[in-house]
PDB file of N, H, CA, C and O in Angstrom:
ATOM      1  N   ARG A   1     125.072 227.833  74.547  1.00  0.00           N
ATOM      2  CA  ARG A   1     126.141 227.715  75.517  1.00  0.00           C
ATOM      3  C   ARG A   1     126.540 229.084  76.055  1.00  0.00           C
ATOM      4  O   ARG A   1     126.817 229.241  77.244  1.00  0.00           O
ATOM      5  N   ARG A   2     126.566 230.066  75.167  1.00  0.00           N
ATOM      6  H   ARG A   2     126.341 229.939  74.201  1.00  0.00           H
ATOM      7  CA  ARG A   2     126.934 231.415  75.587  1.00  0.00           C
ATOM      8  C   ARG A   2     125.919 231.957  76.581  1.00  0.00           C
ATOM      9  O   ARG A   2     126.292 232.567  77.583  1.00  0.00           O
ATOM     10  N   GLN A   3     124.640 231.739  76.308  1.00  0.00           N
ATOM     11  H   GLN A   3     124.337 231.244  75.494  1.00  0.00           H
ATOM     12  CA  GLN A   3     123.598 232.211  77.221  1.00  0.00           C
ATOM     13  C   GLN A   3     123.691 231.512  78.569  1.00  0.00           C
ATOM     14  O   GLN A   3     123.506 232.145  79.608  1.00  0.00           O
ATOM     15  N   GLN A   4     123.976 230.218  78.565  1.00  0.00           N
ATOM     16  H   GLN A   4     124.126 229.704  77.721  1.00  0.00           H
ATOM     17  CA  GLN A   4     124.127 229.475  79.810  1.00  0.00           C
ATOM     18  C   GLN A   4     125.319 229.994  80.606  1.00  0.00           C
ATOM     19  O   GLN A   4     125.241 230.122  81.827  1.00  0.00           O
ATOM     20  N   ALA A   5     126.404 230.289  79.934  1.00  0.00           N
ATOM     21  H   ALA A   5     126.469 230.185  78.942  1.00  0.00           H
ATOM     22  CA  ALA A   5     127.595 230.827  80.601  1.00  0.00           C
ATOM     23  C   ALA A   5     127.308 232.206  81.196  1.00  0.00           C
ATOM     24  O   ALA A   5     127.743 232.517  82.304  1.00  0.00           O
ATOM     25  N   GLU A   6     126.574 233.024  80.450  1.00  0.00           N
ATOM     26  H   GLU A   6     126.220 232.771  79.549  1.00  0.00           H
ATOM     27  CA  GLU A   6     126.211 234.349  80.947  1.00  0.00           C
ATOM     28  C   GLU A   6     125.292 234.246  82.159  1.00  0.00           C
ATOM     29  O   GLU A   6     125.474 234.970  83.138  1.00  0.00           O
ATOM     30  N   LEU A   7     124.311 233.358  82.102  1.00  0.00           N
ATOM     31  H   LEU A   7     124.163 232.771  81.307  1.00  0.00           H
ATOM     32  CA  LEU A   7     123.400 233.162  83.228  1.00  0.00           C
ATOM     33  C   LEU A   7     124.167 232.690  84.461  1.00  0.00           C
ATOM     34  O   LEU A   7     123.906 233.154  85.570  1.00  0.00           O
ATOM     35  N   ASN A   8     125.106 231.776  84.271  1.00  0.00           N
ATOM     36  H   ASN A   8     125.318 231.400  83.370  1.00  0.00           H
ATOM     37  CA  ASN A   8     125.923 231.287  85.374  1.00  0.00           C
ATOM     38  C   ASN A   8     126.748 232.420  85.988  1.00  0.00           C
ATOM     39  O   ASN A   8     126.850 232.516  87.211  1.00  0.00           O
ATOM     40  N   LEU A   9     127.328 233.268  85.161  1.00  0.00           N
ATOM     41  H   LEU A   9     127.245 233.191  84.167  1.00  0.00           H
ATOM     42  CA  LEU A   9     128.092 234.415  85.664  1.00  0.00           C
ATOM     43  C   LEU A   9     127.210 235.371  86.462  1.00  0.00           C
ATOM     44  O   LEU A   9     127.612 235.855  87.520  1.00  0.00           O
ATOM     45  N   LEU A  10     126.017 235.638  85.956  1.00  0.00           N
ATOM     46  H   LEU A  10     125.692 235.244  85.097  1.00  0.00           H
ATOM     47  CA  LEU A  10     125.086 236.511  86.665  1.00  0.00           C
ATOM     48  C   LEU A  10     124.700 235.918  88.017  1.00  0.00           C
ATOM     49  O   LEU A  10     124.665 236.628  89.022  1.00  0.00           O
ATOM     50  N   PHE A  11     124.414 234.632  88.043  1.00  0.00           N
ATOM     51  H   PHE A  11     124.442 234.055  87.227  1.00  0.00           H
ATOM     52  CA  PHE A  11     124.026 233.957  89.275  1.00  0.00           C
ATOM     53  C   PHE A  11     125.158 234.020  90.292  1.00  0.00           C
ATOM     54  O   PHE A  11     124.950 234.430  91.434  1.00  0.00           O
ATOM     55  N   GLN A  12     126.344 233.619  89.880  1.00  0.00           N
ATOM     56  H   GLN A  12     126.513 233.286  88.952  1.00  0.00           H
ATOM     57  CA  GLN A  12     127.464 233.556  90.817  1.00  0.00           C
ATOM     58  C   GLN A  12     127.910 234.926  91.315  1.00  0.00           C
ATOM     59  O   GLN A  12     128.390 235.042  92.443  1.00  0.00           O
ATOM     60  N   ASN A  13     127.763 235.959  90.502  1.00  0.00           N
ATOM     61  H   ASN A  13     127.373 235.865  89.586  1.00  0.00           H
ATOM     62  CA  ASN A  13     128.262 237.279  90.868  1.00  0.00           C
ATOM     63  C   ASN A  13     127.186 238.248  91.331  1.00  0.00           C
ATOM     64  O   ASN A  13     127.467 239.427  91.547  1.00  0.00           O
ATOM     65  N   ALA A  14     125.965 237.770  91.485  1.00  0.00           N
ATOM     66  H   ALA A  14     125.736 236.813  91.309  1.00  0.00           H
ATOM     67  CA  ALA A  14     124.877 238.641  91.945  1.00  0.00           C
ATOM     68  C   ALA A  14     125.188 239.146  93.357  1.00  0.00           C
ATOM     69  O   ALA A  14     125.741 238.409  94.173  1.00  0.00           O
ATOM     70  N   PRO A  15     124.837 240.386  93.639  1.00  0.00           N
ATOM     71  CA  PRO A  15     125.119 240.941  94.970  1.00  0.00           C
ATOM     72  C   PRO A  15     124.142 240.468  96.048  1.00  0.00           C
ATOM     73  O   PRO A  15     124.329 240.770  97.227  1.00  0.00           O
ATOM     74  N   ILE A  16     123.108 239.732  95.653  1.00  0.00           N
ATOM     75  H   ILE A  16     122.957 239.487  94.696  1.00  0.00           H
ATOM     76  CA  ILE A  16     122.156 239.202  96.634  1.00  0.00           C
ATOM     77  C   ILE A  16     122.273 237.684  96.674  1.00  0.00           C
ATOM     78  O   ILE A  16     122.602 237.052  95.669  1.00  0.00           O
ATOM     79  N   GLY A  17     122.006 237.109  97.826  1.00  0.00           N
ATOM     80  H   GLY A  17     121.739 237.622  98.642  1.00  0.00           H
ATOM     81  CA  GLY A  17     122.094 235.669  97.977  1.00  0.00           C
ATOM     82  C   GLY A  17     120.975 234.967  97.233  1.00  0.00           C
ATOM     83  O   GLY A  17     119.809 235.345  97.344  1.00  0.00           O
ATOM     84  N   MET A  18     121.335 233.941  96.474  1.00  0.00           N
ATOM     85  H   MET A  18     122.282 233.633  96.384  1.00  0.00           H
ATOM     86  CA  MET A  18     120.343 233.163  95.737  1.00  0.00           C
ATOM     87  C   MET A  18     120.616 231.680  95.914  1.00  0.00           C
ATOM     88  O   MET A  18     121.764 231.238  95.944  1.00  0.00           O
ATOM     89  N   ILE A  19     119.533 230.925  96.031  1.00  0.00           N
ATOM     90  H   ILE A  19     118.600 231.284  96.007  1.00  0.00           H
ATOM     91  CA  ILE A  19     119.595 229.472  96.168  1.00  0.00           C
ATOM     92  C   ILE A  19     118.730 228.855  95.080  1.00  0.00           C
ATOM     93  O   ILE A  19     117.666 229.376  94.747  1.00  0.00           O
ATOM     94  N   VAL A  20     119.196 227.744  94.532  1.00  0.00           N
ATOM     95  H   VAL A  20     120.061 227.321  94.803  1.00  0.00           H
ATOM     96  CA  VAL A  20     118.387 226.909  93.642  1.00  0.00           C
ATOM     97  C   VAL A  20     118.161 225.618  94.402  1.00  0.00           C
ATOM     98  O   VAL A  20     119.108 224.994  94.881  1.00  0.00           O
ATOM     99  N   ALA A  21     116.907 225.221  94.509  1.00  0.00           N
ATOM    100  H   ALA A  21     116.137 225.728  94.120  1.00  0.00           H
ATOM    101  CA  ALA A  21     116.562 224.004  95.258  1.00  0.00           C
ATOM    102  C   ALA A  21     115.824 223.031  94.350  1.00  0.00           C
ATOM    103  O   ALA A  21     115.206 223.422  93.360  1.00  0.00           O
ATOM    104  N   ASP A  22     115.902 221.759  94.709  1.00  0.00           N
ATOM    105  H   ASP A  22     116.403 221.441  95.513  1.00  0.00           H
ATOM    106  CA  ASP A  22     115.182 220.748  93.954  1.00  0.00           C
ATOM    107  C   ASP A  22     113.746 220.634  94.456  1.00  0.00           C
ATOM    108  O   ASP A  22     113.325 221.414  95.310  1.00  0.00           O
ATOM    109  N   GLN A  23     112.998 219.675  93.938  1.00  0.00           N
ATOM    110  H   GLN A  23     113.340 219.041  93.244  1.00  0.00           H
ATOM    111  CA  GLN A  23     111.581 219.526  94.288  1.00  0.00           C
ATOM    112  C   GLN A  23     111.376 219.100  95.736  1.00  0.00           C
ATOM    113  O   GLN A  23     110.252 219.137  96.237  1.00  0.00           O
ATOM    114  N   HIS A  24     112.443 218.699  96.412  1.00  0.00           N
ATOM    115  H   HIS A  24     113.356 218.670  96.005  1.00  0.00           H
ATOM    116  CA  HIS A  24     112.351 218.308  97.822  1.00  0.00           C
ATOM    117  C   HIS A  24     112.896 219.397  98.745  1.00  0.00           C
ATOM    118  O   HIS A  24     113.120 219.154  99.931  1.00  0.00           O
ATOM    119  N   SER A  25     113.107 220.592  98.202  1.00  0.00           N
ATOM    120  H   SER A  25     112.925 220.790  97.239  1.00  0.00           H
ATOM    121  CA  SER A  25     113.615 221.764  98.923  1.00  0.00           C
ATOM    122  C   SER A  25     115.069 221.632  99.350  1.00  0.00           C
ATOM    123  O   SER A  25     115.516 222.346 100.247  1.00  0.00           O
ATOM    124  N   LYS A  26     115.805 220.735  98.725  1.00  0.00           N
ATOM    125  H   LYS A  26     115.442 220.155  97.997  1.00  0.00           H
ATOM    126  CA  LYS A  26     117.229 220.591  99.020  1.00  0.00           C
ATOM    127  C   LYS A  26     118.025 221.528  98.111  1.00  0.00           C
ATOM    128  O   LYS A  26     117.765 221.618  96.911  1.00  0.00           O
ATOM    129  N   VAL A  27     118.989 222.214  98.698  1.00  0.00           N
ATOM    130  H   VAL A  27     119.200 222.141  99.672  1.00  0.00           H
ATOM    131  CA  VAL A  27     119.819 223.149  97.943  1.00  0.00           C
ATOM    132  C   VAL A  27     120.677 222.382  96.949  1.00  0.00           C
ATOM    133  O   VAL A  27     121.385 221.445  97.318  1.00  0.00           O
ATOM    134  N   ILE A  28     120.608 222.788  95.675  1.00  0.00           N
ATOM    135  H   ILE A  28     120.033 223.549  95.374  1.00  0.00           H
ATOM    136  CA  ILE A  28     121.463 222.183  94.661  1.00  0.00           C
ATOM    137  C   ILE A  28     122.490 223.187  94.131  1.00  0.00           C
ATOM    138  O   ILE A  28     123.504 222.803  93.549  1.00  0.00           O
ATOM    139  N   ARG A  29     122.212 224.486  94.343  1.00  0.00           N
ATOM    140  H   ARG A  29     121.388 224.798  94.816  1.00  0.00           H
ATOM    141  CA  ARG A  29     123.164 225.551  93.979  1.00  0.00           C
ATOM    142  C   ARG A  29     122.943 226.727  94.911  1.00  0.00           C
ATOM    143  O   ARG A  29     121.822 227.002  95.339  1.00  0.00           O
ATOM    144  N   ALA A  30     124.013 227.403  95.210  1.00  0.00           N
ATOM    145  H   ALA A  30     124.923 227.180  94.862  1.00  0.00           H
ATOM    146  CA  ALA A  30     123.937 228.642  95.984  1.00  0.00           C
ATOM    147  C   ALA A  30     125.052 229.552  95.481  1.00  0.00           C
ATOM    148  O   ALA A  30     126.164 229.096  95.214  1.00  0.00           O
ATOM    149  N   ASN A  31     124.754 230.813  95.357  1.00  0.00           N
ATOM    150  H   ASN A  31     123.851 231.183  95.574  1.00  0.00           H
ATOM    151  CA  ASN A  31     125.793 231.714  94.851  1.00  0.00           C
ATOM    152  C   ASN A  31     126.698 232.197  95.988  1.00  0.00           C
ATOM    153  O   ASN A  31     126.450 231.939  97.166  1.00  0.00           O
ATOM    154  N   HIS A  32     127.740 232.897  95.593  1.00  0.00           N
ATOM    155  H   HIS A  32     127.942 233.106  94.636  1.00  0.00           H
ATOM    156  CA  HIS A  32     128.751 233.364  96.543  1.00  0.00           C
ATOM    157  C   HIS A  32     128.135 234.263  97.618  1.00  0.00           C
ATOM    158  O   HIS A  32     128.461 234.127  98.798  1.00  0.00           O
ATOM    159  N   ALA A  33     127.258 235.168  97.223  1.00  0.00           N
ATOM    160  H   ALA A  33     126.993 235.278  96.265  1.00  0.00           H
ATOM    161  CA  ALA A  33     126.642 236.091  98.188  1.00  0.00           C
ATOM    162  C   ALA A  33     125.843 235.334  99.240  1.00  0.00           C
ATOM    163  O   ALA A  33     125.843 235.718 100.410  1.00  0.00           O
ATOM    164  N   CYS A  34     125.165 234.270  98.844  1.00  0.00           N
ATOM    165  H   CYS A  34     125.165 233.958  97.894  1.00  0.00           H
ATOM    166  CA  CYS A  34     124.394 233.458  99.792  1.00  0.00           C
ATOM    167  C   CYS A  34     125.331 232.784 100.793  1.00  0.00           C
ATOM    168  O   CYS A  34     125.076 232.792 101.997  1.00  0.00           O
ATOM    169  N   CYS A  35     126.404 232.210 100.290  1.00  0.00           N
ATOM    170  H   CYS A  35     126.612 232.204  99.312  1.00  0.00           H
ATOM    171  CA  CYS A  35     127.366 231.545 101.176  1.00  0.00           C
ATOM    172  C   CYS A  35     127.969 232.539 102.160  1.00  0.00           C
ATOM    173  O   CYS A  35     128.125 232.226 103.340  1.00  0.00           O
ATOM    174  N   GLU A  36     128.303 233.718 101.691  1.00  0.00           N
ATOM    175  H   GLU A  36     128.176 233.973 100.732  1.00  0.00           H
ATOM    176  CA  GLU A  36     128.844 234.753 102.570  1.00  0.00           C
ATOM    177  C   GLU A  36     127.816 235.185 103.613  1.00  0.00           C
ATOM    178  O   GLU A  36     128.147 235.350 104.787  1.00  0.00           O
ATOM    179  N   LEU A  37     126.595 235.361 103.186  1.00  0.00           N
ATOM    180  H   LEU A  37     126.326 235.227 102.232  1.00  0.00           H
ATOM    181  CA  LEU A  37     125.529 235.822 104.070  1.00  0.00           C
ATOM    182  C   LEU A  37     125.286 234.848 105.220  1.00  0.00           C
ATOM    183  O   LEU A  37     125.110 235.265 106.364  1.00  0.00           O
ATOM    184  N   PHE A  38     125.278 233.568 104.921  1.00  0.00           N
ATOM    185  H   PHE A  38     125.421 233.228 103.991  1.00  0.00           H
ATOM    186  CA  PHE A  38     124.950 232.574 105.929  1.00  0.00           C
ATOM    187  C   PHE A  38     126.168 231.871 106.532  1.00  0.00           C
ATOM    188  O   PHE A  38     126.032 231.072 107.459  1.00  0.00           O
ATOM    189  N   GLY A  39     127.351 232.170 106.007  1.00  0.00           N
ATOM    190  H   GLY A  39     127.462 232.819 105.255  1.00  0.00           H
ATOM    191  CA  GLY A  39     128.571 231.619 106.577  1.00  0.00           C
ATOM    192  C   GLY A  39     128.844 230.167 106.233  1.00  0.00           C
ATOM    193  O   GLY A  39     129.462 229.449 107.019  1.00  0.00           O
ATOM    194  N   TYR A  40     128.394 229.731 105.075  1.00  0.00           N
ATOM    195  H   TYR A  40     127.892 230.315 104.436  1.00  0.00           H
ATOM    196  CA  TYR A  40     128.624 228.362 104.617  1.00  0.00           C
ATOM    197  C   TYR A  40     129.544 228.379 103.404  1.00  0.00           C
ATOM    198  O   TYR A  40     129.588 229.353 102.652  1.00  0.00           O
ATOM    199  N   SER A  41     130.271 227.295 103.230  1.00  0.00           N
ATOM    200  H   SER A  41     130.235 226.504 103.841  1.00  0.00           H
ATOM    201  CA  SER A  41     131.001 227.107 101.977  1.00  0.00           C
ATOM    202  C   SER A  41     130.022 226.498 100.972  1.00  0.00           C
ATOM    203  O   SER A  41     128.938 226.049 101.345  1.00  0.00           O
ATOM    204  N   GLN A  42     130.412 226.486  99.701  1.00  0.00           N
ATOM    205  H   GLN A  42     131.293 226.851  99.398  1.00  0.00           H
ATOM    206  CA  GLN A  42     129.572 225.853  98.675  1.00  0.00           C
ATOM    207  C   GLN A  42     129.296 224.392  99.029  1.00  0.00           C
ATOM    208  O   GLN A  42     128.171 223.913  98.890  1.00  0.00           O
ATOM    209  N   GLU A  43     130.324 223.698  99.482  1.00  0.00           N
ATOM    210  H   GLU A  43     131.238 224.087  99.595  1.00  0.00           H
ATOM    211  CA  GLU A  43     130.188 222.277  99.803  1.00  0.00           C
ATOM    212  C   GLU A  43     129.245 222.060 100.984  1.00  0.00           C
ATOM    213  O   GLU A  43     128.487 221.090 100.998  1.00  0.00           O
ATOM    214  N   GLU A  44     129.283 222.949 101.967  1.00  0.00           N
ATOM    215  H   GLU A  44     129.899 223.737 101.955  1.00  0.00           H
ATOM    216  CA  GLU A  44     128.449 222.795 103.160  1.00  0.00           C
ATOM    217  C   GLU A  44     126.976 223.061 102.898  1.00  0.00           C
ATOM    218  O   GLU A  44     126.110 222.423 103.496  1.00  0.00           O
ATOM    219  N   ILE A  45     126.692 223.992 102.014  1.00  0.00           N
ATOM    220  H   ILE A  45     127.395 224.510 101.527  1.00  0.00           H
ATOM    221  CA  ILE A  45     125.299 224.414 101.812  1.00  0.00           C
ATOM    222  C   ILE A  45     124.526 223.461 100.907  1.00  0.00           C
ATOM    223  O   ILE A  45     123.308 223.338 101.033  1.00  0.00           O
ATOM    224  N   ILE A  46     125.228 222.783  99.994  1.00  0.00           N
ATOM    225  H   ILE A  46     126.218 222.883  99.892  1.00  0.00           H
ATOM    226  CA  ILE A  46     124.574 221.849  99.080  1.00  0.00           C
ATOM    227  C   ILE A  46     123.954 220.701  99.890  1.00  0.00           C
ATOM    228  O   ILE A  46     124.615 220.086 100.727  1.00  0.00           O
ATOM    229  N   GLY A  47     122.684 220.431  99.624  1.00  0.00           N
ATOM    230  H   GLY A  47     122.147 220.931  98.944  1.00  0.00           H
ATOM    231  CA  GLY A  47     121.981 219.345 100.296  1.00  0.00           C
ATOM    232  C   GLY A  47     121.189 219.773 101.526  1.00  0.00           C
ATOM    233  O   GLY A  47     120.373 219.002 102.033  1.00  0.00           O
ATOM    234  N   LEU A  48     121.419 220.992 102.010  1.00  0.00           N
ATOM    235  H   LEU A  48     122.081 221.617 101.598  1.00  0.00           H
ATOM    236  CA  LEU A  48     120.640 221.470 103.144  1.00  0.00           C
ATOM    237  C   LEU A  48     119.217 221.788 102.699  1.00  0.00           C
ATOM    238  O   LEU A  48     118.970 222.004 101.513  1.00  0.00           O
ATOM    239  N   ASP A  49     118.294 221.816 103.631  1.00  0.00           N
ATOM    240  H   ASP A  49     118.494 221.640 104.595  1.00  0.00           H
ATOM    241  CA  ASP A  49     116.909 222.184 103.335  1.00  0.00           C
ATOM    242  C   ASP A  49     116.863 223.691 103.109  1.00  0.00           C
ATOM    243  O   ASP A  49     117.216 224.465 103.998  1.00  0.00           O
ATOM    244  N   SER A  50     116.437 224.100 101.941  1.00  0.00           N
ATOM    245  H   SER A  50     116.151 223.471 101.218  1.00  0.00           H
ATOM    246  CA  SER A  50     116.430 225.522 101.587  1.00  0.00           C
ATOM    247  C   SER A  50     115.524 226.343 102.492  1.00  0.00           C
ATOM    248  O   SER A  50     115.729 227.547 102.645  1.00  0.00           O
ATOM    249  N   ARG A  51     114.525 225.706 103.092  1.00  0.00           N
ATOM    250  H   ARG A  51     114.358 224.728 102.967  1.00  0.00           H
ATOM    251  CA  ARG A  51     113.594 226.451 103.950  1.00  0.00           C
ATOM    252  C   ARG A  51     114.244 226.915 105.244  1.00  0.00           C
ATOM    253  O   ARG A  51     113.718 227.802 105.916  1.00  0.00           O
ATOM    254  N   THR A  52     115.371 226.331 105.600  1.00  0.00           N
ATOM    255  H   THR A  52     115.798 225.610 105.054  1.00  0.00           H
ATOM    256  CA  THR A  52     116.052 226.767 106.831  1.00  0.00           C
ATOM    257  C   THR A  52     116.628 228.161 106.676  1.00  0.00           C
ATOM    258  O   THR A  52     117.005 228.786 107.667  1.00  0.00           O
ATOM    259  N   PHE A  53     116.701 228.656 105.458  1.00  0.00           N
ATOM    260  H   PHE A  53     116.395 228.148 104.653  1.00  0.00           H
ATOM    261  CA  PHE A  53     117.241 229.990 105.210  1.00  0.00           C
ATOM    262  C   PHE A  53     116.158 231.059 105.201  1.00  0.00           C
ATOM    263  O   PHE A  53     116.440 232.232 104.960  1.00  0.00           O
ATOM    264  N   SER A  54     114.933 230.660 105.460  1.00  0.00           N
ATOM    265  H   SER A  54     114.704 229.706 105.656  1.00  0.00           H
ATOM    266  CA  SER A  54     113.821 231.606 105.585  1.00  0.00           C
ATOM    267  C   SER A  54     113.627 231.935 107.058  1.00  0.00           C
ATOM    268  O   SER A  54     113.846 231.090 107.926  1.00  0.00           O
ATOM    269  N   HIS A  55     113.227 233.132 107.326  1.00  0.00           N
ATOM    270  H   HIS A  55     113.048 233.819 106.621  1.00  0.00           H
ATOM    271  CA  HIS A  55     112.899 233.519 108.707  1.00  0.00           C
ATOM    272  C   HIS A  55     111.739 232.635 109.174  1.00  0.00           C
ATOM    273  O   HIS A  55     110.824 232.365 108.396  1.00  0.00           O
ATOM    274  N   PRO A  56     111.763 232.181 110.431  1.00  0.00           N
ATOM    275  CA  PRO A  56     110.689 231.299 110.919  1.00  0.00           C
ATOM    276  C   PRO A  56     109.283 231.839 110.675  1.00  0.00           C
ATOM    277  O   PRO A  56     108.361 231.070 110.401  1.00  0.00           O
ATOM    278  N   ASP A  57     109.115 233.152 110.772  1.00  0.00           N
ATOM    279  H   ASP A  57     109.864 233.776 110.994  1.00  0.00           H
ATOM    280  CA  ASP A  57     107.790 233.741 110.532  1.00  0.00           C
ATOM    281  C   ASP A  57     107.377 233.677 109.064  1.00  0.00           C
ATOM    282  O   ASP A  57     106.199 233.829 108.739  1.00  0.00           O
ATOM    283  N   ASP A  58     108.347 233.452 108.177  1.00  0.00           N
ATOM    284  H   ASP A  58     109.304 233.328 108.441  1.00  0.00           H
ATOM    285  CA  ASP A  58     108.073 233.445 106.737  1.00  0.00           C
ATOM    286  C   ASP A  58     108.134 232.059 106.111  1.00  0.00           C
ATOM    287  O   ASP A  58     107.898 231.918 104.911  1.00  0.00           O
ATOM    288  N   ARG A  59     108.444 231.044 106.891  1.00  0.00           N
ATOM    289  H   ARG A  59     108.635 231.159 107.866  1.00  0.00           H
ATOM    290  CA  ARG A  59     108.603 229.692 106.313  1.00  0.00           C
ATOM    291  C   ARG A  59     107.338 229.198 105.639  1.00  0.00           C
ATOM    292  O   ARG A  59     107.406 228.509 104.621  1.00  0.00           O
ATOM    293  N   HIS A  60     106.185 229.542 106.193  1.00  0.00           N
ATOM    294  H   HIS A  60     106.129 230.102 107.019  1.00  0.00           H
ATOM    295  CA  HIS A  60     104.935 229.092 105.560  1.00  0.00           C
ATOM    296  C   HIS A  60     104.802 229.666 104.154  1.00  0.00           C
ATOM    297  O   HIS A  60     104.229 229.024 103.274  1.00  0.00           O
ATOM    298  N   ILE A  61     105.322 230.862 103.939  1.00  0.00           N
ATOM    299  H   ILE A  61     105.788 231.384 104.654  1.00  0.00           H
ATOM    300  CA  ILE A  61     105.282 231.481 102.612  1.00  0.00           C
ATOM    301  C   ILE A  61     106.176 230.694 101.650  1.00  0.00           C
ATOM    302  O   ILE A  61     105.789 230.431 100.511  1.00  0.00           O
ATOM    303  N   ALA A  62     107.374 230.321 102.115  1.00  0.00           N
ATOM    304  H   ALA A  62     107.688 230.535 103.040  1.00  0.00           H
ATOM    305  CA  ALA A  62     108.307 229.546 101.287  1.00  0.00           C
ATOM    306  C   ALA A  62     107.716 228.185 100.942  1.00  0.00           C
ATOM    307  O   ALA A  62     107.824 227.725  99.806  1.00  0.00           O
ATOM    308  N   ILE A  63     107.095 227.547 101.920  1.00  0.00           N
ATOM    309  H   ILE A  63     107.007 227.920 102.843  1.00  0.00           H
ATOM    310  CA  ILE A  63     106.484 226.240 101.687  1.00  0.00           C
ATOM    311  C   ILE A  63     105.343 226.351 100.686  1.00  0.00           C
ATOM    312  O   ILE A  63     105.233 225.534  99.772  1.00  0.00           O
ATOM    313  N   GLU A  64     104.498 227.355 100.856  1.00  0.00           N
ATOM    314  H   GLU A  64     104.587 228.019 101.599  1.00  0.00           H
ATOM    315  CA  GLU A  64     103.369 227.553  99.935  1.00  0.00           C
ATOM    316  C   GLU A  64     103.853 227.862  98.528  1.00  0.00           C
ATOM    317  O   GLU A  64     103.318 227.327  97.557  1.00  0.00           O
ATOM    318  N   ALA A  65     104.857 228.717  98.409  1.00  0.00           N
ATOM    319  H   ALA A  65     105.291 229.152  99.198  1.00  0.00           H
ATOM    320  CA  ALA A  65     105.393 229.056  97.086  1.00  0.00           C
ATOM    321  C   ALA A  65     105.974 227.821  96.410  1.00  0.00           C
ATOM    322  O   ALA A  65     105.771 227.614  95.213  1.00  0.00           O
ATOM    323  N   GLY A  66     106.699 226.996  97.171  1.00  0.00           N
ATOM    324  H   GLY A  66     106.864 227.164  98.143  1.00  0.00           H
ATOM    325  CA  GLY A  66     107.261 225.772  96.609  1.00  0.00           C
ATOM    326  C   GLY A  66     106.185 224.812  96.148  1.00  0.00           C
ATOM    327  O   GLY A  66     106.326 224.170  95.108  1.00  0.00           O
ATOM    328  N   THR A  67     105.123 224.712  96.907  1.00  0.00           N
ATOM    329  H   THR A  67     105.009 225.234  97.752  1.00  0.00           H
ATOM    330  CA  THR A  67     103.999 223.844  96.544  1.00  0.00           C
ATOM    331  C   THR A  67     103.346 224.324  95.251  1.00  0.00           C
ATOM    332  O   THR A  67     103.011 223.520  94.381  1.00  0.00           O
ATOM    333  N   GLN A  68     103.170 225.626  95.132  1.00  0.00           N
ATOM    334  H   GLN A  68     103.442 226.279  95.839  1.00  0.00           H
ATOM    335  CA  GLN A  68     102.576 226.182  93.912  1.00  0.00           C
ATOM    336  C   GLN A  68     103.469 225.959  92.703  1.00  0.00           C
ATOM    337  O   GLN A  68     102.976 225.696  91.606  1.00  0.00           O
ATOM    338  N   LEU A  69     104.778 226.062  92.894  1.00  0.00           N
ATOM    339  H   LEU A  69     105.179 226.276  93.785  1.00  0.00           H
ATOM    340  CA  LEU A  69     105.691 225.831  91.776  1.00  0.00           C
ATOM    341  C   LEU A  69     105.621 224.394  91.273  1.00  0.00           C
ATOM    342  O   LEU A  69     105.648 224.136  90.070  1.00  0.00           O
ATOM    343  N   LEU A  70     105.532 223.464  92.225  1.00  0.00           N
ATOM    344  H   LEU A  70     105.510 223.673  93.203  1.00  0.00           H
ATOM    345  CA  LEU A  70     105.443 222.064  91.808  1.00  0.00           C
ATOM    346  C   LEU A  70     104.144 221.779  91.095  1.00  0.00           C
ATOM    347  O   LEU A  70     103.905 220.646  90.676  1.00  0.00           O
TER     348      LEU A  70
END
């Protein structure tokens, strides 16, 4: 439990934007820096397609990486 709490603190307070997505590329978690960067609240960003946060020129990389992870 302590390790999980520490990991959660690190995620939420990281200075860079981070997203956790499910197997369908839907956002299930986003940290504060990510919400600030893209101008969304936590509630607004949950459920969005995580690939929309990639630059259009880089989306193929995000798609390929997600495919490899699965």
